[in-house]
C-alpha positions in Angstrom: 50.4 -25.3 179.3 48.9 -22.6 177.0 49.3 -19.0 178.2 45.5 -18.4 178.4 45.0 -21.3 180.9 47.8 -20.3 183.4 47.0 -18.8 186.7 47.9 -15.1 186.5 48.2 -14.8 190.4 51.2 -17.1 190.5 54.6 -15.6 189.4 58.0 -17.2 189.0 61.1 -14.9 189.4 63.3 -17.5 187.7 61.2 -17.8 184.5 59.8 -14.2 184.6 56.4 -15.7 183.8 53.0 -16.6 185.4 51.7 -20.2 186.2 53.6 -21.2 189.3 55.6 -19.6 192.1 59.4 -19.4 192.5 59.2 -21.8 195.4 57.4 -24.4 193.3 59.7 -24.1 190.3 61.2 -27.5 189.6 63.7 -26.2 187.1 65.2 -23.7 189.6 65.5 -26.5 192.2 67.3 -28.7 189.7 69.8 -26.0 188.9 70.5 -25.3 192.5 71.3 -29.0 193.1 73.7 -29.0 190.2 75.5 -26.0 191.5 75.9 -27.6 195.0 77.1 -30.8 193.4 79.8 -28.9 191.5 81.1 -27.2 194.8 79.4 -23.9 194.5 77.2 -22.2 197.1 79.2 -23.7 200.0 78.5 -20.7 202.2 74.8 -21.6 202.1 75.1 -25.3 202.7 75.4 -26.7 206.3 78.1 -29.5 206.7 77.7 -32.5 209.0 80.0 -33.1 212.0 82.4 -36.1 212.1 80.6 -37.6 215.1 77.3 -37.3 213.4 78.7 -39.0 210.4 80.0 -42.0 212.5 76.6 -42.3 214.2 75.0 -42.3 210.8 77.2 -45.2 209.7 76.2 -47.2 212.8 72.5 -46.7 212.3 70.4 -49.7 211.1 67.0 -49.1 209.5 64.4 -51.9 209.8 61.0 -52.0 208.0 58.0 -54.0 209.1 56.1 -55.6 206.1 52.4 -56.4 206.1 51.2 -59.6 207.8 49.6 -60.8 204.5 50.7 -60.5 200.9 48.3 -58.7 198.5 45.9 -61.0 196.8 46.8 -61.7 193.1 44.2 -61.0 190.5 42.1 -64.0 189.6 42.6 -65.5 186.2 39.6 -66.3 183.9 40.0 -69.5 182.0 37.8 -72.2 180.3 38.4 -75.9 180.5 36.6 -79.2 180.0 34.7 -78.9 183.3 32.6 -76.1 181.7 31.4 -78.7 179.0 29.7 -81.0 181.5 26.1 -79.8 180.6 26.9 -79.0 177.0 26.0 -81.4 174.2 28.9 -81.4 171.7 29.6 -80.9 168.9 27.2 -77.9 168.5 26.8 -74.5 166.8 24.2 -73.1 169.2 24.1 -69.5 170.2 24.9 -68.4 173.8 21.5 -67.7 175.4 21.5 -66.8 179.2 19.3 -65.5 182.0 20.0 -62.3 183.9 18.3 -60.5 186.8 17.2 -57.1 185.5 15.5 -54.8 188.0 14.3 -57.6 190.2 13.0 -59.6 187.2 14.6 -62.8 186.0 14.7 -62.4 182.2 15.4 -65.5 180.2 16.2 -65.8 176.5 18.9 -63.1 176.4 21.3 -63.5 173.5 25.0 -62.8 174.1 26.1 -61.1 170.9 29.7 -59.9 170.9 29.1 -58.3 167.5 26.4 -56.0 168.8 27.5 -52.5 169.7 24.3 -51.9 171.8 22.5 -53.7 174.6 18.9 -54.2 173.5 15.6 -55.0 175.3 12.7 -55.8 173.1 9.4 -54.0 173.5 7.4 -57.1 174.2 9.6 -58.1 177.1 9.8 -54.5 178.5 6.0 -54.2 178.6 5.7 -57.3 180.7 8.3 -56.0 183.3 5.8 -53.3 184.5 8.5 -50.6 184.4 7.3 -47.0 184.1 7.8 -45.6 180.7 8.8 -42.3 182.2 12.3 -43.8 182.8 12.8 -44.0 179.1 15.0 -41.3 177.6 14.6 -40.5 173.9 17.5 -41.0 171.6 18.2 -39.2 168.3 20.7 -41.6 166.8 19.1 -44.5 164.7 19.9 -48.2 165.2 20.9 -50.2 162.1 20.3 -53.9 161.8 22.1 -56.6 160.0 20.6 -55.7 156.6 21.5 -52.1 156.9 17.9 -51.0 157.5 17.0 -48.6 160.3 15.3 -50.2 163.3 12.7 -48.2 165.3 14.0 -47.4 168.8 11.6 -46.3 171.6 14.5 -44.9 173.7 17.2 -45.8 176.2 16.6 -46.9 179.8 19.3 -47.6 182.6 18.6 -50.9 184.4 20.4 -52.7 187.1 21.7 -56.0 186.0 22.8 -58.8 188.4 24.8 -61.6 186.8 25.7 -64.9 188.6 24.5 -66.4 191.9 25.5 -65.4 195.4 28.2 -65.0 196.5 29.8 -64.8 193.0 27.7 -62.0 191.7 28.4 -58.9 189.6 26.1 -55.9 189.7 26.2 -53.1 187.1 23.9 -50.4 185.6 23.6 -51.0 181.9 21.8 -48.8 179.4 19.3 -50.8 177.3 17.8 -49.7 174.0 14.1 -50.5 173.9 13.3 -51.7 170.4 9.9 -52.3 169.0 10.3 -55.3 166.7 9.4 -59.0 166.8 12.0 -61.3 168.0 12.5 -64.8 169.4 14.7 -63.3 172.2 13.8 -61.0 175.1 17.0 -59.0 174.9 20.6 -58.9 173.5 23.7 -58.4 175.7 26.2 -56.6 173.5 29.8 -55.5 173.9 28.9 -52.5 176.1 27.2 -54.7 178.7 30.0 -57.3 178.6 32.6 -54.7 179.1 30.8 -53.2 182.1 30.6 -56.6 183.7 34.2 -57.3 182.6 32.8 -60.6 181.3 34.4 -63.0 178.8 32.1 -65.1 176.6 32.8 -68.5 175.2 30.3 -69.8 172.6 32.0 -73.2 172.6 31.6 -73.7 176.4 28.2 -71.8 176.3 29.0 -69.6 179.3 30.3 -66.2 180.3 32.8 -65.6 183.2 33.5 -62.3 185.1 35.4 -61.2 188.1 33.7 -60.6 191.5 35.1 -59.6 194.9 34.8 -63.3 196.0 36.2 -65.0 192.8 35.2 -65.7 189.3 31.4 -65.7 188.6 29.8 -67.9 185.9 26.6 -67.6 183.9 25.8 -70.7 181.8 23.7 -70.8 178.7 20.6 -72.9 178.2 21.3 -75.0 175.1 17.6 -76.3 174.8 16.2 -72.7 174.9 18.9 -71.6 172.4 17.7 -74.2 169.9 14.0 -73.3 170.4 14.8 -69.6 169.8 16.6 -70.6 166.6 13.7 -72.6 165.4 11.3 -69.8 166.2 13.5 -67.3 164.3 13.4 -69.5 161.2 9.6 -69.4 161.1 7.8 -66.5 159.3 4.4 -66.7 160.9 5.3 -66.8 164.6 7.8 -65.6 167.1 8.4 -66.5 170.7 7.4 -64.1 173.5 8.8 -63.9 177.1 9.0 -67.4 178.5 6.7 -68.3 181.4 8.9 -68.6 184.5 6.7 -71.4 185.9 6.9 -73.6 182.8 9.8 -73.6 180.5 7.9 -75.6 177.8 5.2 -73.0 177.1 5.4 -70.0 174.8 3.0 -67.4 173.5 2.3 -67.0 169.8 2.7 -63.6 168.3 0.5 -62.1 165.5 1.0 -63.7 162.1 3.1 -61.9 159.7 1.4 -60.7 156.5 2.2 -63.0 153.6 3.0 -61.5 150.1 1.0 -64.1 148.2 -0.9 -62.7 145.2 -3.3 -64.2 142.7 -0.5 -64.4 140.1 1.6 -66.5 142.6 -1.3 -68.9 143.1 -1.8 -69.2 139.3 1.9 -70.0 138.7 1.9 -72.4 141.6 -1.2 -74.3 140.2 0.4 -74.4 136.7 3.6 -75.8 138.1 1.8 -78.4 140.2 -0.2 -79.5 137.1 3.0 -79.8 135.1 4.7 -81.9 137.8 1.7 -84.2 138.0 1.5 -84.9 134.3 5.0 -86.0 133.1 5.5 -87.3 129.6 4.8 -90.9 129.3 7.0 -93.3 127.5 5.7 -94.8 124.2 6.1 -98.3 122.8 7.2 -98.5 119.2 5.3 -100.8 116.7 7.0 -103.7 115.1 9.2 -102.6 112.1 8.6 -98.9 112.8 11.3 -96.5 112.1 12.5 -94.7 115.2 14.7 -91.7 115.7 17.7 -91.1 117.9 18.8 -87.7 119.3 22.3 -87.3 120.7 23.6 -84.6 123.1 26.9 -84.0 124.7 28.1 -81.8 127.5 31.4 -81.2 129.2 31.1 -84.0 131.7 28.2 -86.2 130.4 26.6 -87.6 127.2 23.0 -88.6 126.6 20.7 -90.0 124.0 16.9 -90.4 123.6 14.8 -92.6 121.3 11.6 -91.1 119.9 8.9 -92.2 117.4 6.6 -90.2 115.3 2.8 -90.4 115.8 0.3 -88.0 114.3 3.0 -85.4 113.6 4.2 -85.6 117.3 7.4 -87.1 118.7 6.8 -89.5 121.6 9.8 -90.5 123.8 10.6 -94.2 123.9 13.6 -94.3 126.2 16.4 -92.1 127.6 20.0 -93.0 128.5 22.9 -90.9 129.8 26.4 -91.4 131.2 28.7 -89.3 133.3 32.1 -89.1 131.8 35.0 -90.1 134.1 38.8 -90.1 133.9 40.2 -90.0 130.4 36.7 -89.7 128.9 36.6 -86.1 130.0 39.4 -85.3 127.6 37.6 -86.7 124.5 37.0 -84.0 121.7 33.5 -83.2 120.8 33.6 -85.4 117.7 34.5 -88.5 119.8 32.0 -87.6 122.5 29.2 -87.7 120.1 30.4 -91.0 118.8 30.8 -92.3 122.4 27.2 -91.2 123.1 26.0 -93.1 120.1 27.9 -96.2 121.3 26.5 -96.0 124.8 22.9 -95.8 123.4 23.5 -98.9 121.2 24.8 -100.8 124.2 22.0 -99.9 126.6 19.2 -100.0 124.1 20.4 -103.0 122.0 16.9 -104.6 121.6 15.6 -101.4 119.9 18.6 -101.3 117.6 18.2 -105.0 116.6 14.5 -104.8 115.8 14.1 -101.4 114.3 15.7 -99.2 111.7 17.3 -96.2 113.5 17.7 -92.7 112.1 20.2 -90.6 113.9 19.4 -86.9 114.0 22.4 -84.8 114.8 24.1 -81.6 113.6 27.5 -83.3 113.8 29.2 -85.1 110.8 28.8 -88.4 112.6 28.7 -90.6 109.6 31.9 -89.1 108.2 33.6 -89.4 111.6 32.9 -93.1 111.9 33.5 -94.0 108.1 36.4 -91.9 107.2 39.3 -94.1 105.8 42.0 -92.7 108.1 40.0 -93.5 111.3 42.2 -94.8 114.1 42.5 -95.3 117.8 39.3 -96.0 119.8 37.0 -95.1 116.9 38.0 -98.3 115.0 36.3 -100.8 117.4 33.4 -98.3 117.9 32.8 -98.2 114.1 32.9 -102.0 113.9 30.5 -102.4 116.8 28.0 -99.9 115.3 28.2 -101.6 111.8 25.9 -104.5 112.8 22.8 -102.2 113.1 20.6 -100.7 110.4 21.5 -97.1 111.0 20.7 -94.0 108.8 22.2 -90.6 109.4 20.1 -87.5 108.8 21.3 -84.0 109.6 19.2 -82.1 112.1 17.5 -79.1 110.4 18.8 -75.7 111.5 16.6 -73.0 113.1 16.3 -71.3 109.8 15.0 -74.4 108.1 12.6 -75.1 110.9 11.3 -71.5 110.6 10.9 -71.8 106.8 9.0 -75.1 107.2 6.7 -73.5 109.7 6.0 -70.6 107.3 5.4 -72.9 104.4 3.1 -75.1 106.4 1.1 -72.0 107.5 0.8 -70.7 104.0 -0.2 -74.1 102.6 -2.9 -74.5 105.2 -4.3 -71.0 104.5 -4.3 -71.5 100.7 -5.9 -74.9 101.0 -8.7 -73.4 103.1 -9.2 -70.5 100.7 -9.3 -72.7 97.6 -9.4 -70.4 94.6 -10.3 -67.3 96.4 -6.7 -66.6 97.6 -6.3 -64.2 94.7 -8.8 -61.9 96.2 -6.6 -61.2 99.2 -3.4 -60.8 97.1 -4.0 -57.1 96.5 -4.0 -56.4 100.2 -0.6 -57.9 100.5 0.7 -56.1 97.4 -0.8 -52.8 98.8 1.3 -53.1 101.9 4.4 -53.9 99.8 3.9 -50.9 97.5 3.4 -48.4 100.3 6.4 -49.5 102.3 9.7 -47.7 102.0 12.4 -49.7 100.2 16.0 -49.6 101.7 17.9 -49.5 98.3 15.9 -46.6 96.9 14.6 -44.9 100.0 11.2 -44.4 98.4 8.0 -46.4 98.2 7.1 -48.0 94.9 3.7 -46.1 95.0 5.6 -42.8 95.2 7.9 -43.6 92.3 4.9 -44.7 90.1 2.4 -41.8 90.9 4.6 -39.0 92.2 2.9 -38.8 95.6 2.5 -40.9 98.8 -0.6 -43.0 99.3 -3.2 -42.0 101.8 -3.9 -45.0 104.0 -7.4 -45.6 105.5 -6.2 -45.0 109.0 -5.4 -41.3 108.2 -9.0 -40.8 107.0 -10.6 -42.0 110.2 -8.1 -40.2 112.5 -7.2 -36.5 112.0 -3.6 -36.1 110.8 -1.4 -33.2 109.7 -2.1 -33.9 106.1 -5.8 -33.7 106.5 -5.8 -30.7 108.9 -3.6 -28.6 106.4 -5.5 -29.8 103.3 -6.3 -27.0 100.8 -7.9 -28.1 97.4 -6.2 -25.4 95.3 -2.8 -25.8 96.8 -3.1 -29.6 96.7 -3.8 -29.7 92.9 -0.9 -27.3 92.3 1.4 -29.6 94.5 0.3 -32.7 92.6 1.2 -31.1 89.3 4.6 -30.0 90.7 5.3 -33.6 91.9 4.4 -34.9 88.5 6.9 -32.4 86.9 9.6 -33.5 89.2 8.8 -37.2 89.1 11.7 -37.9 86.6 14.2 -36.2 88.8 12.9 -38.2 91.8 13.2 -41.5 89.9 16.8 -40.5 88.8 17.7 -39.9 92.5 16.2 -43.2 93.5 18.2 -44.9 90.7 21.4 -43.3 92.1 20.6 -44.5 95.6 19.9 -48.0 94.3 23.3 -48.0 92.5 25.1 -46.8 95.6 23.3 -49.5 97.7 24.4 -52.2 95.2 28.0 -51.0 95.4 27.9 -51.3 99.2 26.6 -54.8 99.0 29.2 -55.8 96.5 32.0 -54.3 98.6 30.7 -56.2 101.7 30.4 -59.4 99.7 33.9 -59.0 98.2 35.4 -58.3 101.6 34.3 -61.7 102.8 35.6 -63.6 99.7 39.0 -65.2 100.0 40.9 -66.5 96.9 41.0 -70.3 96.9 43.0 -72.5 94.5 42.2 -76.2 94.0 44.6 -79.0 93.2 44.2 -82.5 92.2 43.2 -84.6 95.2 41.7 -81.8 97.3 38.4 -82.5 98.9 35.4 -80.5 97.6 31.6 -80.5 98.1 29.5 -82.3 95.6 26.0 -81.2 94.6 23.2 -83.6 95.7 21.6 -83.4 92.3 24.7 -84.7 90.6 25.0 -87.9 92.6 21.4 -88.7 93.7 18.7 -86.5 92.0 15.9 -88.0 94.2 17.5 -86.6 97.3 17.5 -83.1 95.7 13.7 -82.9 95.5 12.4 -80.1 97.8 13.3 -76.5 98.2 14.4 -77.0 101.8 16.6 -80.1 101.1 20.5 -79.6 101.3 22.3 -78.6 98.1 25.6 -80.2 99.0 26.6 -83.6 100.4 29.8 -85.0 101.9 33.4 -84.1 100.9 34.9 -86.1 98.0 38.3 -86.1 96.3 
């Protein structure tokens, strides 16, 4: 014991210190017993007579035990008898009824994960308990999401669990919480520990020791499911259940819905889209139809379309899920397999129409190369009976260029011969824009000064606010004198830019030597001049030896 906590009025002669008396010193008593055992201090020890020792040996001591053995503590266990009123299998919560301050409160959730015992405001207000008994609390209560829950305070209430004579009574501190809930209260770990109760969610009951045995409070499976359904609803929550009728409940105020005008507009647009799906089209006799192929990791698909008024209308769609060894096909064989599946399922269309296959894969070269082997051989033979043409699908760049050309053509056709009048506007924008190679605008290199755009005339700018006619004329003459030097600097920047471009181009070039028999690309104009017509047509065709 620390010196400041010892009793200064008690003094030990053996230890020469305060805290206890010499008579109470246990260390001194143990030392004296050791000295007597070793034969010392005989003059202070009284010896027994021989007759007394003989009488001591003839003495028999008897003890009288109690009439009854002490009762062993009861064991709490759960067995199949606790499942007589439970519908299994289930995953329902444990919802029980308890007597709280002379009120039988139902819809109490047993939550072993809750660190507090909770009584919701709506149930507390109907118990007619004075609010003066509520003590304020400063520590907040955090819910499952981590958000703070408003707490009115804490109130001690007497809880009676079980039915007579197997009852347990304890005073439990409940937190009064002002939020909407399908339950009237929550019995957490603190309340279960005070009742010494053990809960089993599988058997839907709790058991606790009482002076007369093990008490049991069983859960209500029907009410538990009603509370769960009420918790899943957004617009309503269940209040305290009427004790006279278990099938009635009171609706709470509806929760405000976060539904805006934008949500309604999006919903209407989605509904309109779902009610107007694209319809299949019927091809005309002898009409050319197009086939699109698509492959994925575990499926292949194909769709037949026809052109009508510059629009592509779907004819039919097929797909197949890859299974087994089909999942190991390379992409080149998957695209051929998708083509084969389309011909098998859409055979009438292939037999009566000319089919143009649009794909970005070299499908024709895959099926017609001379060293084809394996599964591709029978596929190529099966596909050879149809009138099939292969056309590479245009890239995104080509599609963009076509769109630009169509827009320019439409605008020029509408303007007829007046398109020249608008050319100067486009050239003006080009001449007043800074060029990357030179770092100057063409207008500045031609006239020695930057152009004043119309926007700067209508809006005040730094150039107009600091304008001085005398200094402006002098600055223009100075710019004209230095124009040759400015052009030389622009020429140097242009040469440096060209060198950077050349270095970048040369870095990507790799030396390549050709030998007799190597495959090379052949220009389209050399083999078929008609196919080379058009600025957007491909310049090269298949590999040849």
